[in-house]
C-alpha positions, 0 to 999 in steps of 0.5 A, spaced: 068 515 713 069 516 720 068 523 724 075 526 726 077 524 733 072 518 734 075 511 736 077 506 730 071 501 729 072 494 731 075 492 724 079 498 724 082 496 731 084 489 728 087 492 722 091 498 726 093 493 732 095 487 727 103 489 727 102 490 734 099 484 736 105 481 738 106 483 746 113 485 744 111 490 739 105 493 743 110 493 749 115 497 744 110 502 743 108 503 750 116 503 751 116 509 746 110 513 750 114 512 757 121 514 755 118 520 750 111 522 753 105 523 749 108 529 746 113 525 742 111 526 734 111 518 733 107 517 739 102 523 737 102 519 730 100 513 733 095 516 737 092 520 731 091 514 727 088 510 733 082 516 733 081 518 725 086 523 725 085 527 732 087 526 738 081 526 743 081 531 748 079 529 755 075 526 759 076 519 756 071 514 757 074 507 756 072 499 756 076 499 763 073 495 768 073 499 775 077 505 771 072 508 766 074 515 766 081 518 764 082 526 764 085 525 757 087 520 752 095 520 754 093 518 761 088 513 758 093 510 753 099 510 759 094 507 763 093 502 758 100 500 757 102 500 765 097 495 765 098 491 759 091 491 756 094 494 750 088 493 745 083 496 750 078 501 747 076 508 748 
């Protein structure tokens, strides 16, 4: 079992994003984030699932070239959405 707050493994990410693989599904999740923010219960559940049950506190390191650090997971996820880089991990 993974430690709470750690990112999913590559295999877990494939499973997590399987339902979001189509860009329209991922963009729908991003639209929810943009409309309702990170405090929305559905958005929080997705964020918790993506991080083994705990939304990590900042700062967040990412695999995004040129933008390696974010103050928190919400900012990282929003940036990932606005750049249409849905499947980049922390």
